[in-house]
N, C-alpha and C positions, 0 to 999 in steps of 0.2 A: 510442160512442166503446170500443175495446177497447185493454185495456193492452198497451203494447208488449213483449214478452217479453224482449230484450234490455237491459230496464232494470230487471228487478224485482230485483237484489242492487243497485242504487245506492238511497242512503239521499236524503231528500225535498234535504237540503241539496246533496248531490251533483247532484241534475238540476238543482236550482236554478243553481247554477255553471256547470253546464252548458248551461243555455239562455242565461244569460247570455255567456257563450263563442260560442256557433254559432247563436242565432237560431233552432234548430230547431223546427219547427211541431209534428213529434213529441213530443219530449221535453215543450214545453208542454202537448200533450194528455194526457202522461202525469202530468206535475204537478195539471193541473185533475181528473183521475181519481181521485186520491189525495186529494184536500181535497173531493171531491161529499159525504162524509159531514159535511163542516162544514156546508156550506150548508143543507143536509137539516135537522141538528141547529138551526142557528139559525131556520129557516124555521119549524118547529115551535114554539119555544121562543117566538117573537114573532108565532105565529097571530093572539093577539088582536086586533093590531093592524090588520090587513089582510085578513081573512076577510070583513068589510063590503063589500069593494071589489076583492078581489083571490084567486085561488086559490093553495093551497099549489104544486101545480106550477108555478104562472105564477113565482112567487115564486123558486121553485128556480132555473128557467131564466135569471131575471135575475141571481141568484146566482152561475151559471156565467161569464155574462158581465162582471159584477165582478173574480170570478178572475182570468180570463183579462186583465182591464186592470192588476189588480193585480199581477200577474205582472211586466208591463211595467215597471212605476212600482215596483218593491221594490229596495229600498237593500239589499245584503248588506252593506254596510260599514258601517251601523248599529247599535246594540246592542238589534236589534227581531226579535222572532221572527217569521216568516212567517205563522205561527197568528195571530196577533194583530195582525199588520198586514191580513188579509183578513178578519178575522173584525169590525174596524170598519168596514171597505168595506162588508161584505155589510149588517151592521147600519145602517150610514149610508142605503146604499141603501134598505131597509125605511122606515126613519125618513123619506127625503126623500118616498117614495111617500104616506105616512101623512099628512106635515105639508100634503102638496097636496089631501089628502082630506078634511081635517078629521075625522078618523076617531072621536072621541070619542062617543058616543054618551050623551043629557040622564041615561038611568038610570044610566049609570058615575057619572055627575058627580052625582047624587043620592044614590045608595046610600055611593060615598065619604063624601059630606058627612054623612051621616044616621049612619055609623061614627067620624067625628072629633069631631061633636057627643056620641057614646055616649060615647066615651072620656073627653072632659071632664066630661061629667055624673056619671059614675060616680066618675071622680078625685075630683074634687070633693065627693061624699058618702063615699065610702069612706076615703079619704087616702094612697092612692096608685093606682099605674094599673093598671087592671083587666086580668084573663086575656084569652084569648081567648073561652073558655066566657061569662065574666059577659058582656063585650059581645054576645055572638052572644043570649044567654038575656032581656038586657036589651031588643035590638033584636026578637026573638021571632023571628029566623033561621036555618036552618041553618051549621054550620061550613064546608059547601060554599059557602055563597054568601059568607060572609065571606071565606077566602081565594080565591076567584074575585075576589068587588071588589077586595081588595088588592093580587090580582096584576094586575089591570087599571088600577090607580091606579098601581101602581110603574113600569106602562109609561106611563100618561102624564104623570107627572112626568118620566120622559125624555125623552119628546117635548117637553114643557113647558120647560124646560133647552136643549134640544136646539136648538129654534127659536129662541129668544133668543140662542144662540151664533152661530146661523146667520144671523141678522138682520145681527148684529154684523160678521160676516166676509163677507159679502157671499152669504150661502146657501152659503157651503162647511160640508158636514156634518163634525161631531164628536161620537163618540157619549164621547169621554174627553175631559180637558183637550185643549185644542187646542196642536198643535205646529209649530215652524218647521222646513219644509222646506229645504233649505240650495239647492235647486235650482230655486227658485220665483224669481218674478219681485222685484226689491227693496220693491216698492211692496207686495207682498203678504206678502211677509217680515215687513214693519215693522208690517202691519195685525194680523197672528196675534200676532205679538208683542204687538203694544198688546191686544189682547183677553186673552191670557195674563195677563199682568200684572195686567189690572181684575179679570178672573175670581180670580186668586189674591189679591188685596188683598180683592173679597168673602170669600173662605173665610176670610181670616185675622179679619174683623170676626164669623165664626159662635160659637158657643159651642164648648167644648170636646168637647160631646158631637156635637154636630152637624158639626163637622168630622172627626171620628173615623167616624162613620155614612158620610157622603160618599166618606171612603176608600177603608173596606171595601166600600161599593156601587159604587161605579164605578171603582175603580182596580184593588182586590182579586177583584171579580165574584161577592161572596157575596150571599146573597139574604136576607132579611128576617129569615126562622129563623135562620140561621147566625148573623147580624150579633145576634140576641137573644140566643143561646147566649153569644157572645165577651164581650158587657156584659152577658150576666146580669141581663136586663130582660124584660119582656113582648113579644112580637112587636108587640102594638097601641103600646106607646111607643117601639119604635123606628119604626113608621110616620109615628109624629106628630112624631116627631124630624126624620124623614127629609122629611115634606112643609113644614113650619118654615123648615127650612134651602134648601130649594127655591124656597120664595117669598121668602124674603129675599135669595136669591142672584139669581132673577127681576128683584128690586125695582131690585139693586144695578146688575144687566146693562142694565135698560131704560135707566138712566141714561147708559150709555155710548153707547148707540144712539142 
């Protein structure tokens, strides 16, 4: 794909509006080219999910297809940025592939469990939530292995919650809280609305710090280290709060299913 010279002075929003008005394939191609960077960024960010069964280039190709589909479905009248809209769809596409592959290796599950148990053991011993250094020294692992495990665990938690939501919504993938789209069939609108209400009810039952972590992680897109800075607690403590919240939400949503 080559960038069309005549569109270089137009903003992304202007191009989207032009495509909605004309349906021009050239305009659509230009929009796709402008957002290739986002596909690559998300593909690299989430590579731990799919590298066991797919390559980065393949995911990028699928992401381009996802963008092309998203351009047609994007509603400019809604108060949603196009970047946010396509990011959800690209992430959802990767999640969907991973969900079908059962990608989480046993080693990741074991390492995550070891860290969680170490955090609780040290908490009971020290009387406070341990630092990353204290956890790594206790387990005799490197900080790099700790960070790698926690990154994979975060991805696993996203997938775990997403799987529950997908099952509740009839395999409708949603990286964020599900939203009702007005152009859908009435029965689908009703189902999504019901899922949203059940999930919101589950979140309300969480402890205040669990609600905050869920909001910062899934809505504001902060990582564990950033959330730790906001809450002024250790990163292992944030990870534990997040893990506990996800477990509670899974139990709550499984009742709905």
